C-alpha positions in Angstrom: -0.3 0.0 -0.3 1.5 3.4 -0.7 1.0 6.6 0.8 1.4 10.3 0.4 2.8 12.9 2.8 2.0 16.2 2.2 3.0 19.8 3.5 0.1 22.0 3.9 -0.1 25.8 3.3 2.0 26.7 0.5 0.3 28.6 -2.1 0.6 27.3 -5.8 1.6 28.7 -8.8 1.6 27.9 -12.7 -0.3 25.8 -15.4 -1.6 22.3 -14.7 -2.7 20.0 -18.2 -6.1 18.4 -17.6 -5.8 14.4 -18.5 -7.8 12.7 -21.0 -11.3 12.0 -19.7 -11.4 8.5 -17.3 -14.8 8.1 -18.0 -14.7 8.4 -21.5 -11.6 6.2 -21.9 -13.3 3.1 -20.2 -16.5 3.2 -23.2 -14.5 4.0 -26.4 -11.8 1.8 -25.3 -14.2 -1.0 -25.3 -15.7 0.2 -28.4 -12.7 -1.3 -30.5 -13.9 -4.9 -30.3 -16.5 -3.8 -32.5 -14.3 -3.7 -35.7 -11.5 -5.9 -37.2 -9.8 -2.8 -38.1 -6.9 -0.7 -36.4 -8.5 1.9 -33.7 -6.4 4.6 -33.0 -7.0 6.6 -29.6 -4.9 9.5 -28.6 -5.0 11.2 -25.0 -5.5 8.5 -22.8 -4.7 8.9 -19.2 -2.0 7.1 -17.8 -4.0 5.6 -14.5 -4.8 2.4 -12.8 -8.3 1.6 -14.1 -7.7 2.3 -17.9 -4.4 0.3 -18.0 -6.3 -2.3 -16.1 -8.9 -2.5 -19.0 -6.4 -2.1 -21.7 -4.8 -5.2 -20.2 -8.1 -7.3 -20.5 -8.7 -6.4 -23.9 -4.9 -7.7 -24.3 -5.8 -10.8 -22.5 -8.8 -11.2 -25.0 -6.4 -11.3 -28.1 -6.8 -7.2 -29.1 -3.5 -6.1 -30.3 -2.5 -3.0 -29.0 0.8 -0.7 -29.6 1.9 2.4 -28.4 2.5 5.5 -30.2 4.4 8.0 -28.5 6.5 7.6 -25.8 5.8 9.5 -22.2 8.4 12.5 -22.7 4.8 14.5 -22.7 2.8 12.7 -20.5 2.0 15.5 -18.1 0.6 17.9 -20.8 -0.5 15.2 -23.3 -1.7 11.8 -23.0 -1.0 8.5 -24.3 -2.0 7.5 -28.2 -2.8 3.5 -28.5 -3.5 1.9 -31.9 -5.9 -1.2 -31.0 -6.9 -3.8 -33.6 -9.3 -6.6 -32.4 -9.1 -9.1 -35.3 -8.2 -12.5 -33.6 -10.4 -12.2 -30.2 -10.4 -15.2 -28.2 -13.7 -15.8 -26.9 -12.6 -19.1 -24.9 -10.4 -16.4 -23.0 -14.1 -15.7 -21.2 -14.5 -18.7 -19.5 -10.5 -18.5 -18.0 -9.9 -17.9 -13.9 -7.5 -15.2 -15.0 -10.3 -13.0 -17.3 -13.0 -13.8 -14.2 -10.1 -11.9 -12.0 -9.0 -8.9 -14.0 -12.6 -8.0 -15.1 -13.7 -8.4 -11.3 -11.5 -5.9 -10.1 -12.5 -2.9 -12.6 -16.0 -1.8 -12.9 -15.2 -0.8 -16.3 -15.1 -4.2 -17.7 -18.8 -4.1 -17.8 -18.5 -2.1 -21.1 -17.1 -5.1 -22.9 -20.5 -6.9 -22.6 -22.2 -4.5 -25.3 -19.9 -5.0 -28.2 -19.4 -8.7 -27.6 -22.6 -9.3 -27.9 -22.9 -7.1 -31.1 -20.4 -8.8 -33.1 -19.7 -12.0 -31.5 -23.3 -13.3 -29.7 -21.8 -13.7 -26.2 -20.3 -12.2 -23.8 -19.4 -13.3 -20.2 -18.3 -10.9 -17.3 -18.0 -11.1 -13.6 -19.5 -8.8 -10.9 -17.5 -5.9 -11.2 -15.8 -3.7 -8.9 -15.4 -0.5 -8.5 -15.2 2.5 -6.1 -17.5 1.5 -2.6 -20.1 4.5 -2.8 -23.0 2.5 -2.6 -25.6 0.8 -4.8 -24.5 0.5 -8.3 -27.0 -2.0 -9.9 -26.4 -3.2 -13.6 -30.1 -3.6 -14.3 -30.2 -1.2 -16.8 -27.4 -2.6 -18.8 -29.2 -5.5 -19.2 -33.0 -5.0 -19.5 -31.5 -3.4 -22.6 -29.8 -6.3 -23.9 -32.6 -8.3 -23.5 -34.9 -6.1 -25.3 -32.7 -6.6 -28.0 -33.4 -9.9 -28.0 -30.6 -11.6 -25.8 -30.7 -14.3 -23.3 -29.3 -12.8 -19.4 -28.0 -15.2 -16.9 -26.7 -14.5 -13.6 -25.2 -16.8 -11.4 -23.3 -16.5 -8.4 -20.7 -13.9 -9.1 -20.9 -12.8 -12.5 -23.4 -12.4 -16.0 -23.9 -14.7 -19.1 -25.5 -12.9 -21.8 -26.3 -15.0 -25.5 -28.1 -13.9 -28.9 -28.4 -15.6 -32.2 -29.3 -12.2 -33.3 -30.0 -8.6 -32.1 -33.3 -7.2 -33.2 -33.7 -3.6 -32.9 -36.5 -2.0 -30.9 -37.8 0.8 -28.8 -36.8 1.2 -25.3 -37.5 3.5 -22.5 -34.4 3.3 -19.9 -35.6 2.8 -16.3 -32.5 5.6 -15.5 -30.5 7.9 -17.6 -27.3 5.3 -16.7 -24.1 6.6 -18.5 -22.5 3.1 -18.7 -25.7 1.2 -19.3 -26.5 3.5 -21.7 -23.2 3.5 -23.8 -23.5 -0.3 -23.0 -26.7 -0.8 -25.1 -25.9 1.9 -27.7 -22.4 -0.1 -28.6 -25.1 -3.5 -28.7 -27.4 -1.8 -30.7 -25.4 -0.7 -33.7 -25.0 -3.5 -35.8 -28.9 -4.9 -34.4 -31.5 -5.8 -37.3 -33.4 -2.5 -37.6 -34.2 0.4 -35.8 -33.2 1.0 -32.3 -34.6 3.9 -30.5 -33.2 4.9 -26.7 -35.6 7.0 -24.4 -34.2 8.1 -21.3 -30.2 7.7 -22.1 -27.8 9.4 -20.7 -26.4 12.6 -22.6 -23.3 13.1 -20.8 -20.2 14.2 -22.8 -18.9 10.6 -22.6 -21.7 9.1 -24.2 -21.9 12.1 -26.8 -18.2 11.6 -27.5 -18.7 7.4 -27.8 -21.8 8.1 -30.3 -19.4 10.4 -32.5 -16.9 7.9 -32.4 -19.0 5.2 -33.6 -20.3 7.2 -36.4 -17.2 7.9 -37.6 -16.5 4.3 -37.7 -19.9 3.9 -39.7 -22.9 3.5 -37.3 -26.0 5.1 -38.2 -26.9 7.0 -34.6 -28.9 10.5 -34.8 -30.0 12.8 -31.7 -26.2 12.8 -30.8 -26.4 14.7 -27.6 -29.8 14.4 -26.4 -31.6 12.2 -24.3 -33.5 10.1 -27.3 -31.2 8.1 -29.7 -32.0 6.7 -33.0 -29.6 3.9 -33.7 -30.2 2.2 -37.5 -28.4 -1.2 -37.0 -25.7 -1.9 -39.9 -23.7 -4.8 -40.9 -20.0 -3.6 -39.8 -18.1 -1.2 -38.6 -14.6 -0.1 -39.7 -11.8 1.7 -37.7 -11.0 5.5 -36.5 -9.4 8.0 -35.0 -10.6 9.3 -31.6 -9.2 11.9 -29.6 -10.8 12.1 -25.7 -11.5 15.0 -24.2 -9.9 16.8 -21.3 -11.3 15.2 -17.7 -14.2 17.6 -16.7 -13.9 15.9 -13.4 -9.9 16.8 -13.3 -11.0 20.4 -14.3 -13.3 20.8 -11.2 -10.8 19.3 -8.6 -7.9 22.5 -9.9 -10.8 24.7 -9.8 -11.3 23.7 -6.0 -7.8 23.5 -5.5 -6.8 26.7 -6.4 -9.4 28.4 -4.5 -8.7 26.1 -1.1 -4.7 26.8 -1.4 -5.6 31.2 -2.4 -3.4 30.1 -5.5 -3.3 31.3 -9.1 -3.7 28.7 -11.2 -4.5 28.3 -14.8 -6.0 25.3 -16.3 -5.4 25.2 -20.2 -7.6 23.3 -23.2 -11.0 22.6 -21.1 -13.4 21.8 -23.5 -15.4 24.6 -22.5 -18.3 23.2 -24.5 -18.5 19.9 -22.6 -18.2 21.8 -19.4 -21.9 22.4 -18.4 -22.7 23.6 -15.4 -19.1 22.9 -13.3 -17.8 26.5 -13.9 -20.8 27.8 -12.4 -21.6 25.7 -9.3 -18.1 26.6 -8.1 -18.6 30.3 -9.4 -21.8 30.3 -7.0 -19.5 28.8 -4.0 -17.6 32.3 -4.3 -14.5 30.9 -6.7 -13.4 33.6 -9.7 -13.3 31.4 -12.8 -11.9 33.3 -15.4 -12.4 32.3 -19.6 -9.5 33.1 -21.7 -10.2 30.9 -25.2 -10.5 27.3 -24.2 -8.8 27.6 -21.0 -9.4 28.7 -17.3 -7.9 30.8 -14.9 -8.5 30.8 -11.2 -7.3 34.0 -9.3 -5.8 33.8 -5.8 -8.4 34.7 -3.7 -7.9 35.7 0.4 -12.1 34.7 0.6 -14.3 33.4 -1.3 -17.7 33.5 0.2 -21.0 31.2 -0.9 -24.0 32.8 -2.7 -27.7 32.9 -1.3 -30.4 32.2 -3.4 -32.5 35.1 -4.3 -34.8 34.8 -1.5 -32.0 34.9 1.0 -31.9 30.8 1.7 -29.0 28.5 2.1 -27.4 27.4 -0.9 -27.9 24.0 -2.2 -25.4 22.5 -4.2 -26.8 19.1 -5.5 -26.0 16.3 -8.5 -28.4 15.6 -11.1 -27.9 13.3 -14.3 -26.1 15.3 -17.2 -26.5 18.1 -18.0 -26.9 19.0 -14.6 -24.1 18.8 -11.9 -22.0 15.6 -12.2 -21.9 13.7 -9.0 -18.3 12.8 -9.1 -17.5 16.9 -8.4 -19.6 16.9 -5.1 -16.7 15.9 -2.6 -14.9 18.9 -4.4 -17.4 21.3 -3.8 -18.0 20.4 0.0 -14.1 20.3 0.4 -14.2 23.7 -0.8 -16.9 24.5 1.1 -15.2 24.3 4.5 -12.8 27.4 4.0 -15.8 29.7 2.0 -17.6 32.6 3.9 -20.9 31.2 4.7 -22.9 27.8 4.8 -24.3 25.6 2.4 -26.4 22.7 2.2 -24.7 19.8 0.0 -27.1 17.1 -1.6 -25.5 14.1 -2.6 -28.6 12.5 -4.4 -26.9 9.4 -6.7 -24.8 7.7 -4.5 -25.7 6.9 -0.6 -22.0 6.1 0.8 -20.1 9.0 -1.0 -20.5 11.2 2.0 -18.6 9.1 4.7 -15.7 10.6 3.9 -16.6 13.8 6.0 -15.5 12.5 9.3 -11.9 12.8 7.9 -12.8 16.6 7.6 -14.1 16.7 10.6 -11.0 15.0 12.3 -9.1 18.1 10.1 -11.2 20.5 12.2 -13.8 21.6 9.1 -17.2 22.2 10.4 -19.7 19.4 9.2 -23.0 18.1 9.8 -24.1 15.0 8.1 -27.7 15.3 8.3 -28.1 11.9 6.6 -26.2 9.0 4.3 -27.0 12.1 1.0 -27.0 15.8 2.8 -24.1 17.4 4.5 -24.4 21.0 6.0 -21.2 23.0 5.9 -20.2 26.2 7.9 -17.2 27.8 6.2 -14.4 28.7 8.2 -13.4 31.7 5.6 -9.9 30.8 6.1 -10.0 32.1 9.8 -9.4 28.3 11.1 -7.2 26.6 8.9 -7.7 22.8 8.5 -5.0 20.8 11.0 -2.9 17.9 9.3 -4.2 14.2 10.2 -3.4 11.2 9.2 -6.3 9.4 6.7 -7.1 6.9 3.8 -8.5 7.2 0.6 -11.9 5.5 0.8 -12.7 6.3 -3.0 -11.4 8.6 -6.1 -12.9 11.5 -5.9 -13.1 11.5 -2.1 -9.5 10.6 -2.2 -8.9 13.6 -4.3 -11.0 15.6 -2.0 -9.0 14.5 0.9 -5.9 15.9 -1.3 -7.2 19.3 -1.6 -7.8 19.7 2.1 -4.3 18.3 2.9 -3.0 20.6 0.9 -4.6 23.7 2.5 -4.1 22.3 5.8 -1.7 23.6 8.6 1.2 20.9 9.1 1.8 17.2 7.8 -1.0 15.1 6.5 -1.0 11.7 5.3 -3.1 9.9 2.9 -3.1 5.8 2.6 -4.5 3.8 0.3 -3.7 5.9 -2.6 -4.3 3.4 -5.1 -7.6 4.7 -5.4 -6.8 7.6 -6.3 -4.0 6.6 -8.5 -7.1 5.0 -10.4 -8.4 8.3 -11.6 -5.8 10.9 -11.7 -2.6 10.3 -13.8 0.7 10.7 -12.1 -0.7 13.6 -9.3 1.4 14.3 -7.2 4.2 15.0 -9.8 2.3 17.7 -11.8 1.4 19.1 -8.1 5.0 18.9 -7.7 5.9 21.9 -10.8 3.1 24.3 -9.1 4.9 24.3 -5.9 3.2 21.4 -3.2 5.1 20.0 -0.8 3.9 16.0 -1.6 5.8 12.8 -1.2 4.6 9.1 -2.2 5.7 6.6 0.3 5.9 3.3 -1.3 
């Protein structure tokens, strides 16, 4: 197990580049299974979850080739060439596959493309963050509507179909990964598939755009109503990942907490949705310069109130609402703001349990229930204090890292493998800004 040791209280300065989007990478990399042609994907982040998925595809027989070295990894991601022309379906029954797939929640997204191309997929119950129930019903109900047979046995799923037939379906929830999986299963189904209540996050937009370049026929891209006309085969293409909007939001929050001036270049402004606006509601100045964001140093930032004077509420929602992956960051930023805010995490019932660690650091937080916390900002008058803590999941881990960077004294964060799952070489990038952070193995 590795740890970060952080000496807080230093103001940071400089430029930090956002990595390629983790959540998009897990989808589009699985899409290479839909064709025997070469697919090139640029701006791929060097993080644990993505590297594990690439390893899983290699286990299945997908040929993977790096196209660049790591000389500029901190400013641009890796480029890969994938070719799935010799997939070995027998591997799906192996113990090695079961172990590797179970360790990665993103492994669930191999099901759609394997079902579309080969009529068969097997996947164990996937792992991932322990942030509450994350059911998979949407994925498999959609595949059943297309004509697949889904069998659940202890610890895993088997999905089979002699042929897939397009249909109309109304998803029971706007699941991002569920939508992506169903789209990939539908692109080569016979006839037309209509998906209502589809997730419309930028990740899904990017996946659909990539599939259309591969020869798919998907309309309504970017909306919650998708129409997919099945095609007989897909070709290769070249695709570039968006900047990771979760990293962009994390860096905005980090700049505010540490009273630093930080530039975040090439953020993909048109795909950030409400993210800059929500942080501005917390009193943070966020300036746009072309496709770059600049957060100036602020001695104080004050939380807005609603027009009638009532306390501000920051809540997550399906896109285009505020992404749940940044709720932890908004909460930790509020601890040093002027004013109070109600943080409402609607989508996952275990994601706010990390606040006990912030309370140990001196934050004033009332955990109302598993979904809501009231934060009374300290207005930089009482700084957080360094403590030893453990990262429970990717996003809470980075929230604790931001808290440690702003705190008086030394902090130690254990179980940083969770942070490494989603943030590329974060310690190296923070040191370039002036942070005192050391990795301890």
